[in-house]
C-alpha positions in Angstrom: 0.0 0.1 0.1 1.5 3.5 -1.0 2.2 6.1 1.6 0.4 9.1 1.6 2.2 12.3 1.0 -0.4 14.6 2.5 0.6 16.1 6.1 -1.4 14.8 8.8 -4.1 17.2 10.2 -2.1 17.0 13.9 1.1 18.2 12.2 -0.7 21.0 10.4 -2.4 21.9 13.8 0.6 21.6 15.5 2.2 24.3 13.1 -0.6 26.8 13.5 -0.4 26.7 17.3 3.6 26.8 17.1 2.6 30.3 15.3 0.2 31.6 17.7 2.7 30.4 20.8 5.5 32.3 19.2 3.5 35.6 18.8 1.9 35.2 22.1 5.4 34.4 24.2 7.1 37.2 22.3 4.3 39.8 23.3 4.5 38.5 26.9 8.4 38.2 27.4 9.6 41.0 25.1 6.9 43.2 26.1 7.4 42.8 29.6 11.0 43.1 29.0 10.6 46.3 27.2 8.3 47.5 30.0 10.9 46.7 32.7 13.6 48.6 30.7 11.3 51.8 30.3 10.7 51.8 33.9 14.2 51.4 35.0 15.4 54.2 32.0 18.0 51.6 31.0 20.4 52.5 28.3 20.9 49.1 27.1 17.7 47.3 26.7 18.8 44.1 28.7 15.5 42.8 30.0 13.9 43.4 26.2 16.7 41.1 24.9 16.2 38.3 27.8 12.4 38.5 27.3 12.9 37.9 23.7 15.1 34.9 24.3 12.9 33.7 27.1 9.9 34.0 24.6 11.5 32.1 22.0 12.7 29.4 24.3 9.2 28.8 25.8 7.9 28.8 22.4 10.5 26.1 20.9 10.0 24.0 24.0 6.4 23.8 23.7 6.6 23.0 19.7 9.0 20.0 20.3 6.8 18.7 23.6 3.8 18.6 20.8 5.8 17.3 18.5 6.9 14.6 20.6 3.4 13.5 21.9 1.8 13.7 18.3 5.0 11.1 17.1 4.3 8.9 20.3 0.6 8.8 19.3 1.6 7.7 15.4 3.9 5.3 16.8 1.1 3.8 18.8 -1.5 3.6 16.0 1.1 2.1 13.7 1.5 -0.6 16.3 -2.2 -0.8 16.8 -2.7 -1.2 13.1 0.2 -3.8 12.8 -1.2 -5.9 15.4 -4.6 -6.0 13.7 -3.1 -7.0 10.2 -1.2 -10.0 12.1 2.2 -8.5 10.9 5.1 -7.2 12.8 5.0 -3.5 13.9 7.6 -1.5 12.5 
C-alpha cells in the first residue's frame, strides 16, 4: 500500500499552534522586558533582549513537546494497526 504524502492534520495543527504560541510568548515576555527597561530608564535594553530570548525558548519548548506527543501517538497507532493485520510492527 503506497504511503500518503499529504500532511496529517495533527502536524498542521501543531504548526498553526506554534505560530500563535510564538507571537504570544514574544508579546508577553518581550513586552514585559520592554516595560521593565522603560521603567528602569535603562540605556541598554537587557530586559527586552532577555524577554525575547525567553519567549523564543518557551515557544520552541512547547513545539518540541507537542511534536513528541504527536509522534508517540503516531507510533502507537502504527503498532495497533500492525497488530490487527497480524504483521510485525515497525
